[in-house]
C-alpha positions as CSV (number, residue, x, y, z in Angstrom):
1,M,0.0,0.0,0.0
2,H,1.4,3.4,-1.0
3,S,1.6,6.2,1.5
4,P,-0.9,9.0,1.1
5,M,1.9,11.5,0.4
6,F,3.2,9.2,-2.4
7,V,-0.3,8.9,-3.9
8,R,-0.8,12.7,-3.7
9,L,2.6,13.4,-5.4
10,S,1.7,10.9,-8.1
11,S,-1.6,12.6,-8.7
12,V,0.2,16.0,-8.9
13,A,2.7,14.6,-11.4
14,L,0.0,13.2,-13.6
15,V,-2.2,16.3,-13.4
16,S,0.6,18.8,-14.1
17,G,2.3,16.7,-16.8
18,A,-1.0,16.0,-18.6
19,A,-2.1,19.6,-18.4
20,V,1.1,20.9,-20.0
21,C,0.8,18.2,-22.7
22,A,-2.7,19.3,-23.4
23,V,-1.6,22.9,-23.8
24,G,1.3,21.8,-25.9
25,Q,-0.9,19.9,-28.2
26,A,-3.3,22.8,-28.5
27,I,-0.5,25.2,-29.7
28,H,1.5,22.5,-31.6
29,P,3.2,24.1,-34.6
30,V,2.1,22.9,-38.0
31,S,5.6,22.5,-39.3
32,P,8.9,21.3,-37.6
33,L,10.5,24.3,-39.3
34,D,8.8,26.5,-36.8
35,P,11.5,27.8,-34.4
36,F,9.0,27.2,-31.5
37,D,8.8,23.5,-32.3
38,G,12.1,22.4,-30.6
39,P,11.5,24.2,-27.3
40,L,7.9,23.0,-27.2
41,H,8.9,19.4,-27.6
42,T,11.4,19.8,-24.9
43,A,8.6,20.8,-22.5
44,Y,6.5,18.1,-24.0
45,F,9.1,15.5,-23.2
46,M,9.5,16.6,-19.6
47,S,5.7,16.6,-19.2
48,L,5.5,13.1,-20.5
49,L,8.0,12.0,-17.9
50,L,5.7,13.4,-15.2
51,I,2.8,11.4,-16.7
52,L,4.8,8.2,-16.8
53,I,5.8,8.8,-13.1
54,G,2.3,9.6,-11.9
55,L,0.0,7.3,-14.0
56,P,0.9,3.9,-12.6
57,T,0.2,4.8,-9.0
58,T,-2.9,6.8,-9.8
59,A,-4.3,3.9,-11.9
60,A,-3.5,1.4,-9.2
61,R,-5.2,3.6,-6.6
62,L,-8.3,4.0,-8.7
63,S,-8.4,0.3,-9.5
64,A,-9.7,-0.2,-5.9
65,R,-12.9,1.2,-7.2
66,S,-12.7,0.5,-11.0
67,G,-11.4,-3.0,-10.7
68,P,-8.6,-4.8,-12.6
69,L,-9.9,-3.5,-16.0
70,G,-9.0,0.0,-15.0
71,L,-5.5,-1.0,-13.9
72,V,-5.0,-2.8,-17.2
73,G,-6.1,0.3,-19.1
74,G,-3.7,2.5,-17.2
75,I,-0.8,0.2,-17.9
76,A,-1.7,0.0,-21.6
77,I,-1.8,3.8,-21.9
78,W,1.6,4.0,-20.1
79,I,3.2,1.6,-22.6
80,A,1.6,3.4,-25.5
81,L,3.0,6.8,-24.5
82,A,6.4,5.3,-23.9
83,L,6.4,3.7,-27.3
84,M,5.0,6.6,-29.3
85,E,5.2,10.0,-27.7
86,V,8.5,9.7,-25.9
87,P,10.5,8.9,-29.0
88,H,8.6,11.5,-31.0
89,A,9.3,14.2,-28.4
90,V,13.1,13.3,-28.2
91,I,13.5,13.4,-32.0
92,S,11.6,16.7,-32.3
93,A,13.5,18.3,-29.3
94,T,17.0,17.2,-30.2
95,I,17.6,15.7,-33.6
96,L,15.4,17.9,-35.8
97,P,16.8,21.2,-34.3
98,A,20.4,19.9,-34.8
99,L,19.6,19.1,-38.5
100,L,17.9,22.4,-39.1
101,A,20.8,24.4,-37.5
102,D,23.1,23.4,-40.4
103,P,22.0,24.5,-43.9
104,S,23.7,21.4,-45.4
105,T,21.4,19.1,-43.4
106,A,18.2,21.2,-43.2
107,S,16.8,19.5,-46.3
108,L,16.8,16.2,-44.4
109,V,13.9,17.5,-42.3
110,D,11.4,16.6,-45.0
111,D,8.8,13.8,-45.5
112,Q,10.5,13.0,-48.8
113,S,14.1,12.9,-47.5
114,V,16.2,9.7,-47.3
115,V,16.3,10.0,-43.5
116,Y,12.6,10.0,-43.2
117,A,12.3,7.1,-45.6
118,N,14.9,5.0,-43.6
119,L,13.2,5.9,-40.4
120,M,9.8,4.7,-41.6
121,H,11.3,1.4,-42.9
122,G,12.9,0.6,-39.5
123,V,11.4,-0.3,-36.1
124,F,9.9,3.2,-35.6
125,P,6.6,2.4,-37.5
126,V,6.3,-0.8,-35.5
127,F,6.4,1.3,-32.3
128,M,3.8,3.7,-33.7
129,A,1.4,0.8,-34.7
130,A,1.8,-0.9,-31.3
131,G,1.4,2.3,-29.5
132,N,-1.8,3.3,-31.3
133,A,-3.3,-0.1,-30.7
134,L,-2.4,0.0,-27.0
135,L,-3.6,3.6,-26.7
136,L,-7.0,2.6,-28.1
137,I,-7.3,-0.5,-26.0
138,G,-6.1,1.2,-22.8
139,S,-8.3,4.2,-23.2
140,L,-11.4,2.0,-23.8
141,A,-10.6,-0.2,-20.8
142,L,-9.9,2.6,-18.4
143,S,-13.0,4.5,-19.5
144,V,-15.3,1.5,-19.4
145,A,-14.0,0.5,-15.9
146,T,-14.5,4.1,-14.7
147,L,-18.0,4.4,-16.1
148,R,-19.0,1.1,-14.5
149,A,-17.7,2.2,-11.1
150,P,-20.5,3.7,-9.1
151,T,-18.2,5.8,-6.8
152,L,-15.9,7.4,-9.5
153,P,-16.6,10.6,-11.4
154,R,-17.5,9.9,-15.0
155,W,-16.3,13.0,-16.7
156,P,-12.6,11.9,-16.9
157,A,-13.7,8.8,-18.8
158,V,-15.9,10.9,-21.2
159,L,-13.0,13.2,-21.9
160,L,-10.7,10.3,-22.6
161,L,-13.2,8.7,-25.0
162,L,-13.8,11.9,-26.8
163,G,-10.1,12.5,-27.2
164,V,-9.4,9.0,-28.5
165,A,-12.4,9.2,-30.9
166,A,-11.1,12.5,-32.3
167,N,-7.6,11.2,-32.5
168,F,-8.5,8.3,-34.6
169,A,-11.0,10.3,-36.8
170,P,-10.0,10.9,-40.4
171,G,-7.8,14.0,-40.9
172,H,-5.1,15.5,-38.8
173,S,-6.1,17.7,-35.9
174,N,-4.7,18.7,-32.5
175,V,-8.2,18.4,-30.9
176,G,-7.9,14.7,-30.2
177,P,-4.6,14.7,-28.4
178,T,-5.5,17.9,-26.5
179,V,-8.8,16.4,-25.2
180,F,-7.0,13.1,-24.5
181,Y,-4.4,14.7,-22.2
182,A,-7.2,16.7,-20.5
183,G,-8.8,13.4,-19.7
184,L,-5.6,12.1,-18.2
185,A,-5.3,15.2,-16.1
186,A,-8.9,14.6,-15.0
187,F,-8.0,11.1,-13.9
188,G,-5.2,12.6,-11.8
189,L,-7.7,14.9,-10.1
190,A,-10.0,11.9,-9.5
191,G,-7.1,10.1,-7.8
192,A,-6.4,13.1,-5.6
193,F,-10.2,13.4,-4.8
194,T,-10.4,9.7,-4.0
195,L,-7.6,10.0,-1.5
196,G,-9.0,13.2,0.1
197,R,-12.4,11.5,0.5
198,E,-10.9,8.4,2.1
199,R,-9.0,10.6,4.6
200,L,-12.2,12.5,5.3
201,L,-14.2,9.3,5.9
202,G,-11.3,7.5,7.6
203,R,-11.5,4.3,5.5
204,P,-10.1,3.0,2.3
205,A,-12.1,3.1,-0.9
206,T,-13.0,-0.4,-2.1
207,R,-15.3,-1.8,-4.7
208,P,-18.8,-2.6,-3.5
209,A,-19.2,-6.2,-2.3
210,A,-21.2,-8.4,-4.6
211,I,-24.8,-8.8,-3.4
212,E,-25.5,-12.4,-2.6
213,A,-28.8,-13.9,-3.6
């Protein structure tokens, strides 16, 4: 059992990291040539680390009410972010600015360049495909488990589902990722609220016992 302070800090890490990611997605530059792109992805990377720190404990805490399905969903989202978003943020924050800084290599930052072609023929697209699948499965599992739990707020699950639906909709838009991260921040708030209510009532939160016939 984690201490209340550890759970609280995990919730703070998840809320703050997800909130910054939501803002970052909302103002995400259209082109990597934008001078704001590198610094933004540096902040994005640091915020992802906060999410990866805070999500496991928060998901485990909420699973006392949402059940094992909620925990599985949180773990799947954690792996998805580690596979997809962390490499993306590192590349955009470090490699792309270094290439753009030299006129002789700036042309490599292009969808038609040999670097991009080699990248998309390596393991990177496998990470992307696996991450997308896990993100969809994890978001559905965590949302369904939350909606089925009678003592958890439902609005974090609604935000998460809306974000995933918009993210997988045809066309490219920042709306889906923005709403998705807002949903993760909401789950962090739900974790903090759950802890506060337990301390107020003086008992741990558990799933309702099955009613025997």
